[in-house]
N, C-alpha and C positions, 0 to 999 in steps of 0.2 A: 504494500500500500504506500506508493510514493507520496510524500507530503512535504511541505516546507517546515523546517524545524520550529518556526515561530507562528505556525498556522493557528489562528484563534479557535478553530474547531478540531483541534488535534484528536483524531480517533474518537470523537465524542460518541458516534453511533456504536462503536465497538464496545463501549463500556455502559451501554444502556441496559436496563433491566436489573436483575438481581445477581448476574454473574460477576465474579471477582477475577482479577488477573493482573497481568503486568504489561507494560509497554516496552517492546524490545526494539532496539535499533539494529537493522539488518545491513546497513550500509549508509553511504552519504545521502541524506534526504529520504531514506527508506525505512519505514517502521512497520511493525505488526504487533498484534496483541496476543498474549498467551494466557488462555483461560486456566484457572485453577479451581479447586474445591476445598474450602476451608471449614465446612460445617457438616461433613459426611458422618454418617453413623455406621457405615459398613466399609469394607475394603473395596477398592476399585476392581472392576472386572473387564473382560474382553470387549464388552459393548460400550465401555466408557472410552470412546474412540473419537476419531476425527469427525464423525457424523454428530457426535454429542458436543462438539466444540473444542475437544482437547487436542494437543499436539505434543510432539517430543519436547520434554522440558516442563510440561505441566505438573503442578504439585497437587497432591490430594491428602487431606488430613482427616483421619478417622478419629473423631472426638471420643467415641465410646471405648475404643481399644488403645487410645493414646499412641497412634502410629501414623507415620507420614510415608507417602509414596511419591515416586517420580515416574513420569511416563517415558518409556524408552522406545516405544513404537505405537503409533496411533492408527494403524491400519484398520479399516472398518471391520468390526466384529472379531478382530484379532489383536486388540490392544495389549501391550505388555507394560506392566507396572512393576517397579522394583521398590521394596521397602527400604527406607533410608534410616530408620530408627533401630537402635540396638535391641536385640532380642535374646534373653537368656535361652541358651540351648541352640541358638542359630549357628549354622555353619560359618566358620570364620572366627568364632570365639573359642580359643584354645581350651579355656577352662570347662567348656561344655561340649566339646566335640569328642571327648573321650571319657568313658566311665571305667574305673579301675577298682579292683579288690584283691587283697592278698589273703583274706581269711579262708581257711579250709571250709568247704561245704560238702556234706555228705547227703546222699539221697538213695532211697530204695524204690523210688517211684518208676513205674514202667510207662508212665505218661509224662510228657514234658512239663517241667516246673522251671520257674525263673531262677537263673543263676544269680544269687544275691548281688545286688548292685549293678546288674547288667541291663540297664534301661535308660533310654534317652528319648526325649520328646522334642524334636527340632522343629524349625519353621517349615512351612509347606514347601515341598520340592522333591527332587529326586536325589538319592544318596547312594554312594558306595558304602558298604558296611563290612567290617571285619570283627568277628568274635573269636578271640584267641585265648589260649590258656594251656594248662597242663592238667591231665586227668589220670585217675588211677582206679582200677577195678580190683576188689578184694577176692573175687571168685574166679577160679580158672575157667577159661572158655566163655566167660561172660563179657559184656561190652558196656561202655559208657558212650552215649550219643550227645552231640552238641549241635545246635542249629540256630539260625537267625529267624526271628519272628517279626512281622510287621503288622500293626493294627490287629493283633491277636491271632494272625494266621501264620502258619509256618511257611517259610520259603524252602520248599522241599529239596531243591537242588543244593542248598547250603549245608545239608546234614553231613556231619563228620562222625566217624566211628573210631573209638579207642578200645581195642579188644585185648584181653589178657590171655596169653597162651598157657597151655597146660604146663605146670611146673615153672612158670616164669618168675614167680615171686612178685613182691611189691615194687612196681616200676611206674614212675610218672611219665606219661607220654604226651608230647605237645599236640595241640590241634589248632586248626585255623579254618573257621567257617566264614565264607565270603558270599555276599549277596548284593544285588542292586534293587532298591525299593523306592516307592513313591508314597509320600505321606501328605496329609492335608493341614498339618500344623497342630492338630490335637491328638494325633495318633502316635503311639509309642513304637520305638524300635527296641527289640529285646534280644538277649541271648539266653537260651534255655537249654536244660540238660535232662537226660533220663537214663535209665539202665535197662538192659534186657532181662536181668535178674541180679540177685546179690546186692552188694552195696558199692556204689561208686562215689568218688570224691573229685572235686575240682579245687585247684589251688590258685596260684597267681593267674589272673584273668583280666582281659580288657575288651571293651566294646568301643570301637572307633567308627566315626562316620565322616564322609567327605561329600559335600554338596557338589553335584555335577549338572550339566545341561540335560534336559529330559531325554534327548536322543542318544546319550552316551551309553 
């Protein structure tokens, strides 16, 4: 929208109504307006796009969740917004991207139970997950299983088996369970264990996550 810098009607029509925004200089004598949303009660979505008046750089403030977002792509029905506020448990926060425990945990359960301390609830997105540790089985020919769970469901391809051979004795064996999961921001990522029979133990263990692009 080319206009003179001292024009008395500077983008007046662009700021009519209830919309809020900014006046941006795009070059010499060229200006445009950038719409924002400062009184939202929900997070922005894919339809908060160019058809709704938003553009790359638009800001969105969710007053209920105390979060701010910036628009990275305003394509119709495919808008992309990125949260700019810090989130406990979000990827990029080293204190919350890994859960650790060194306390021995025993189980006789043949159904999966949570490995103590092995749970994270990160922000919405797609994550690579590593559930690692060392396990021990007290009965010959029996096994300890470790697996990643997301939103309460097992990622079956992540299951790892630690089996004690006949006459092997007490030996701790390392395991590494790996998965890629997508969560909505309220769903937990967990590391769980079970046994085939007998008593199994896990010792030093870690649950690590890394946020990645959805197609990775």
